[in-house]
N, C-alpha and C positions, 0 to 999 in steps of 0.2 A: 332399586331402580337401576337397572344397567344400562338404560338407553339415555343418553345424555340429553336428548332433544326433551326428554321428560322431565328433567330436573329443573325445579324452579329456581334455584339459585343461578342457573344461567342468564336469568333475566338481570341479575346483579352486574354481570361483568361488562366492562367498557374498554374501550382503547383510551389509555391514559393520555397519551399524546394529542389524540384528536381531541379529547375532551378538554385539554387545555389550551389547545389552538382555538377552538371555538368560543371558549370563555374570554381569551385575551381579545379576539376580534371583536366580539361584542362591547367590551370595556372601551376598546378605543375607537370604536366606529363614531365617525363625526368629529372626532377630537383630534386624532393624530394619524396621519398616513405614513407610509415607508417609500422612499424613493427606491425603485426598482435597479436602479444602478449600482447606487452606493450604499443604500441600507439606513440612510440618514432620515431622522422623523422630520416629518413636514408637518408643521402645525396648522390646523384648519380653523375655522371660524368660531365653533363652538368651543374649543380650547380656552378662549379667553374667558368664558362664564364660570370657569372651574375656580375654586380657591387656590391658594398659593401650594398647598400640600397636595392637593390633587393634580395640579399641573406638574409639579416635580416628579410625583408618582407616574402620570400617564407618560410623561417624556422618558423616563427610565424603563418602563414596560414597553415602550415602543423599541427601544433598544433591544431587549429580549425577543421581541417579535421580529426584529431583522435578524437576530440570530438564528430565530427558529425557522425562518425562511432561507437561511444560508448567505445572507449578504454579507454578513460580518462574522468573524471569529469570536469564539468565547471570550479571548482577552480584550475584546472591543464593547464589550456591552456597559461598560461603565462611563460616566462622563464628570468631569470635574465640576466643582460649584460653579467656577467662572462660566463654562459653557452653559450650565441649567440657568445661570442667571441671566445670561445673553438671551437664551431662547424663550424664558419665561417672563422676564422684566421684573423678577423678584431678586433682591438684592443678595450678593453672594453670602453675606454674614447670616441671612435668614435661610438660605438653601442649606448651609452647613447645620444650622441649628435644627431644623426640621429635620434633615437627613440623620443627625446624630443622635436626637433626643426624641422627637416626636413621632418618627415613622419607624416602627420597630421591624419592618419588612425591609429596610434599606440598609446596606452594608457600605463600608469603605475599604478599598483596597487598592494601593498604589499599583500592583501587579495588572489590574484590571481598569487603570486608568480612572481610579475615584470613586464615585458613589454608583451602586448598583443593586438591583434586585437579584439575590441568589435563586437560583432554579427552584429550591425547596419553599420559597416564599412568594412566588409568581401568584398562588390562589389568594393570598391575603392582600397584595397590592390589586388584583381585579376586583375582589371584594369592596376594597375601600374605594375604588374608583366607581365601581357600579353602582355603589349606595347613594352616590351624588347623582348619578344619571336617574335613577329611578324615583327620585324626589320630585 
């Protein structure tokens, strides 16, 4: 097979960046929007229907989306537990417990301003949020 157009493996190729962006958009749709000037997450009505763990996850995923849209820098994708608590109405101690123990795709780094979703774990966060939306 010399002609790459005839190669059946070509059907498996995707643009990873576009794939991740589409999945993030689908997971956050109707839950969180992104302010087009500041990159701040804007909570939408359906967000309140999520359980606490998914609210935390959606908020942090929205920060990743803001970075993908180039509204914020990599070192701004995190949020302090107090910021998350304020936006979600989840107690700060609960945010810390979930983010530290219960949600394996969330990390904590003071250099990134607190809790964040590492780039390599975006897919896990998307799957976690999407599972609740699909029910």
